[in-house]
C-alpha positions, 0 to 999 in steps of 0.5 A: 500499500506504501509503495503504491501511495509513493507511485501515485504522489510520484505521477501526481508530481510528473502531471503537475510539472507537465501541466505547467510546462507544455503549454509555456514550451510555445514561450521559450521556443519563441526565443530559441527559435526566434531568428529562423521564425523570423526568416522563414515567416519574411516579417521584421524582427519585433513582430516576434513580440506580438506572437507571445501578445497573441498566447498570453493576451488571451491567457490573462482575459481568460484568467479573470475567469479560469479560477471559478471555471475550475472550482465548478468543473472540479480538477478532474474536468479541468486538467483534461481541459487543460491537456487537450487545449494544449494538443489543439494549439501544436496541431494548429501550429504544425497545420496553419501557415502564414504569420497569422497562423501561428499567432492563432495557434498560439492564441488556442494555447493561451487557454492551457496556460489561464488554466495551468495555475488554477488547476494545479494549485487547486490539485495541490490542496486537495491531494497534498499534505500541508507540510509538502505543499510549498515542496510541490508547488516550487516543483510544479512551478519548475515545469515551467523552466523544464520546457525552457531546458528542453527548447535550448537543448532539443529544439534547436536539433530539430528545428535544423534537421526536420523545420521548426514547425516539425520540430514542434509538432513533435510535442504532440505526442507528450500531450495526447499521453497526458491528455488520456492519462493526466487527469485521472491524478485527480479526484473522480467526485467533485461537488461543483460550486455555481459558475459565476461570470462575475469578474473577482475583485482582488483585495489589496494585498492581492492587487499589490502582489498582481501588479509585482507579477505583472513587472516581473511578466514584462520583463521575463517575456522581453527578455526571453522573446528578444534573447536568441535574436540579440545573441545572433547580432552578437556573433553567437551560432544558433546551438550556443543561443539554444544553450543559453536558453537550457543554461536559463532554464536550468537555472530556474528550475534550481531556483523554483525548487529551492526558494520557494521552500526557503520563502515559504520558511520566512514571515513575510517572503516580499522581502525575498521577492525584493531581492530577487527583483533587484538581483535581476536588475543586476543580470539585466545590466550585464546582459546589456554589456554583451559585444560581438568579441565578449560573450560571457555577459549574454552568460552571466544574464541568462543564468542570473535572471533563471536564478532570480526573476524566475522564481518570483512567480513560484514563491508569489503562488506559494504565498497565494496557496499559504495565506488565505488573506490574498483569497482562496486558492484557485481564484486567487491563482487565476487573478494573479495569472491576470497580472503575470500574463498580462506583463508576459502579453505587454512586455515583447511588442513594448520591448519591441517598439523601444528595441526598433527605436534609434538606441536599439536594444541599449535602451530597451535593457534599460527600460527593463531595469526601470520596470524591476525597480518599480517592482521592488517599490511594489514589493515593499509596498506589499510587505508593509500592508502585510505587516500592517494587517498582522499587527491589526490582527493581533490586536483585535485578538488581544482585545477579545481575550480581554472581554472573555476575561 
């Protein structure tokens, strides 16, 4: 019985990780295969930003109702919806021609991206013991970086041999396997809550955390989308560009697995978010120093961003799951995703607009550093709000004890 439970726990973690990895893989594919996609479609470089916007703009919009939808249909049906929409997105990507076809395929992937955090968070709340929750959240969030590792290591070789479309079509195989088997990890029975189409309003603390994630989304999406193009402009070959994304992914896995439980042991994770965003700004500054004869800043920037900025989303999700002050798990995770995906939708086209200007990448990297500093200020404000709430709650408890006496 113990071995059976261990096997179930292992498979649950695999499915949770895959549910985060498969929908996000397309994002890292654009970053890795960007030069090939631009050349094949015959579009300007800054148009890559609109590919990311098509996926994450739709995901941000759907995230407004993703949490209530998951509560209504239950984790089993929601998990099936996630994996089957991923299958549909990769199928469309392999078959629809032209730039508009790619935009439509990525928009379909936005359905899975919107469902990913609410359904995985609710499944963790249902199936994982409280003492393991933070570690499992860090593990499943690292699935996003597993997709970066895969995109960096394998996609360039597959794309050179079979073309970038067929390289992405190969992902239909694991997507189909998970569509059939993945939903079985969720409880069969579900007492659904009534579905409300009213848009939930975040409380003050959740609104601040959403704003921090908006800043992180803007920076991460811009960085990964244009890192390959920037590196190619400095003379880096395609294989090494894939290595950059893979290294970014490895560091992201390490950061999310180790920093999420660390944050859970802190009195207030907002300070950890602040430190990580400050270190991320240093990594961006290093990236901007790259030149045709000097590629080490590219490696320092990619590895540094993986170790710092990537971990902040997992930490934020853990905060939402552990602290009821942010709201119930599924709706709060959905709203948090609105902020994060909203940043992903806004970042690349805005970065492309600045990059297309007279100062090119120099001003574009500087603009991202400014966004991170805004995120630092918001993290500091969130810490003060949470501290004020704890102080107020403590006074209320003390007053009630006096009344009882």
